[in-house]
N, C-alpha and C positions, 0 to 999 in steps of 0.2 A: 504493500500500500504506500501511497505517497505521504510525504511529510506534511504535517499541519503546522505551518510556521507560526500562526497566531497562537495556537495552543502552546507551542514550545516557549514562546515569549512569556505568556501569562504564567505558566507553571514555574518558570525560572525567576519570576518576579521582575522581569525586565520591562522597560517602557516600550510602547509601540507607537509608530507614526504611520498613518495611512493617508490616502487621498481618495476622492470620489469621482466617478465618471458616470455620465448619462449615455455617452456614446458606446455602441457595442463594437467599435472598430478595434481589433486587437493591437494595432500599431500604437494606439494611445497607451495601452498597458506597457508595451515595449519601450516607448519613450520614457515613461515613468521609471521603468526598470533600469534604463541606461543611466539614470542619475545615481543609482546605488544608495539612495537615501531613504527609501520607503520600505516598510515591512510588508505592507499589503495594499491592495486596491479594493475599494468598495464599489461594486457595480450597483447603481441605484435603479434596480429593476422596477421599483414602485412607480417610477416616472418614465424610464426609458423604454424603447421598443426593442424586442429581441425574440429570437426563436431558440430552439434547443441547440442548434449548431453554434449559435453565438456563445452560449454558456460554455460549451466545450472549448471553443477557440480562445475565449478570454482566459480560461484556466490554463490552457497550454502556454499562452504568452507569458503569464505570470510565472509559471514554473521555469521558464528559460532564465529567469533572473532571481530564482529562489525567493520569490514573493508569494504571500498568501492572497487568497481572494475571499471577500465577504460579499454576500448577496442580500440587498435590502428588498424585501418583497411586500406586495400588497396583501392585506389580510384575506381577501377573497382568493380562493384556491391555494392558500398557503401550504397546505399539506403536499400537494402535487409539486408546486414550484420549488419548495425547499428541498424535497428529496431529489428532484431532477438536478438541481444545482450541486448538491452533494455528490451525486453520481458523476457530474462533470468534472469534479475535482476541487470545488469550493470547500474551504475549511471552516467557514462561519456563516451563520444566517442571522440577519438583523430583522426581527419580526416587528411589524408595525401594529399600532392600535391595540396594544395589550392593556387591559383595564383591570383585571382581577387575577388573583392567585390561580384560579381555574384556567384562565387564558394562558398564563405563564406555564402551567403544568402541561397544557396541550402542546405548546411550542416545544418544550423539552422532549415530550414523547415523540413528536414528529421526527426529531433528529436522532433518536436513540434506537438501538437494535431491538428487534422483537424477540427478546429472550425472557425467561421467567424472572431473572434477577433485575433486568433493566425495565421491563414493562413498556418498551417503546413500540413504535409503529413502523420502523424501517426494516424491511424484509430483504431478501436476497435478490439482487438485480445484476444483469450483465451490462455494466456501464464502464466508462473509461477509468474510474477510480479503482477498478479491480484489474487494470491492465488487460482488459478484454476477457478476463476469466469470469467464471460464474460467481465468484465470491462466496461469502457465507462461512469462511473459516474463522479461526480465532483472530487473525490479523484484521480481517474485515470488521468483526464485532468491536474490536478495540478502537479501530479508526472511527466508527460511528460514536463510540463513547467520548472520543476526543473532539467532536464537533463543538465549536465555540458558539454558545447561544447568547445572542445580544438582543435586548428588548428595548423598543422605544417607550419612553415614559413621556407621553404627550397629551394625555387627557386628564381632566379634573378627577375622574374616578380612579385613574391609575395613581395619582399623587395621594389620594385619600387611602388607597389600599397598598401603599408603597412597601411597608414593612412585610406584609403578607406575601407580596410578589417577590421581594428579595429573599424571602425565606424558602422559596421553592428550590429544592435540590436540582442542580444542573443549570441554573441561571448563572452565567459567567460575567456578563457585562450589561450595562444599561446605557442608553443614550437619551439625553434630554431633548425634547422637541418643543421649542418655545412657540412656534407659529400655531401648531395645532392646540397647544395648551391655552394660549391666549384666546383663541376662538372658543374653546370649550368652557371658558369662564366668563364669556361675554365681553371680552376685550380684544376683539379681532384686530390683528396688526400691531398691537401695542406690546411688542416684545420687550421693551425696556421699561415698562410700567413697574413701579416699585413692588407691587404685589407679585408680578410675574418673576421679577428678580429674586424676591424672597423665596418663592417656591423653588426656583432653580437651585439656590444655595442649599435649601433643605434637602432636595433630592440628592445632590452630590454628597452632602455631609452624611446623610443616612446610609447611602450606598457604601461609602468608605468605612463607616463604623460597623457595617454588617459584613464586610469582607467581599463585597461584589464590586467589580471594577467599573467605575464610571468613565465614559469616554466623552471628551469635549470636541465638538465641531467648531473649528475656528477658521478665520479667513486669512490671518497673517500670524507670523511668529509672536508679534507683540500681544496678540489676543490671548496667548497661553499663560501670561503671568498670573492672572487672577486664579486660574485653575491650578497652576503649579503651587501657588501659595496655600491652596486647600489640601495639597497632597495628591492631586490627580497626575497620573503617569501615562495616560493613553489619549492620543490626539488624532483627529482626522482633519486635515487642512486642505481647504480649497475644493472646488468642483470644476470639471473641465469647461462647462458651458459658461460659467462666470469668469473663469480665467481668460477665455477667448473673447468674451464680450468686453471685459475690461481693457484688454490690449487693443481691440478694434476701436473702442470708443476713444480712449485717451490719445492714441496715435492718429486716429482719423481726425480728431478735432485739431491736433497740431498741424497736420498736413493741410487740412481745409483752410486754416487760418493763413498758412504760408502761401498757398496757391492764390487765395483771394487777395492777399496783400501785394502780390507781385504785379 
C-alpha cells in the first residue's frame, strides 16, 4: 500500500503545510510539488468539477513529489465520493456540514475497514491504492485505519455540539468554516464580527485541549501568527483560483495604467 504522508506527519507530531486547488489539472499539483515546500494538496471537490479519472490523476501527480492528497467533499453522496477518493490514493477526507457526534461517527465509519473491530463501511475494492490487486489483506485494512478524517466545523449546531464531535474516536482534524458559520447564525458575510471571532477562538482552543488537530486556512504567511500563538501547527495556505485572480488583477491594473498613460 502507498504511504499516507499526512498520517505520518500527524503521528510524528510534526506540523503540516498544505494548499488548495479547485482545478483538476494534475500539472497544478506538479507545480506545487516542484516547490518542495508543501506536505499535501487539498482538492476542493465540494466546489470543483471532476470525474473518477481526475481523482486518480491528481493522486498520481502528488505521489511523484511525495505529497499527500486531501479531498474536500460535499455532504451529498459523501459515502461514495470519499471511498472513491481513497481508492484513488487520497490519504485524507475533509467532510463538510458535520453538525453532530452522529454525523462525525458516520464520517469515520465511511473511511474505516468493514471489520468486526473497526465497524467501518469500507469493503474490498480493486482500485489503484491496492496497486491493481484485489486488496483486503492486513496491509489494506491498516491503510484504511490510517485515513486522516478532517471535519468542517461550520454550522451553529456543530459549535454547540463541538465537544461531543471531538470526542468521536477517529476524528483527527477539524477545520473552521467562518462563511458558513456566519450565515448559520444570521450574520451572513460578517466573518470578522466579534461574535464570529469569539466562536472561532473557542473552536480552536477546545480542539487543542481535547487533542484533535485544528487546521487554519490562511491567505498569507502573516495570517499564521494568531494561530501559531494559540499552538496551532497545521496550515492550509492559498487556493489556486484566488492566486491566479490576484496576479491577473494586480498586474493587469498596472499594465492598463501604463498603456493608457503612454
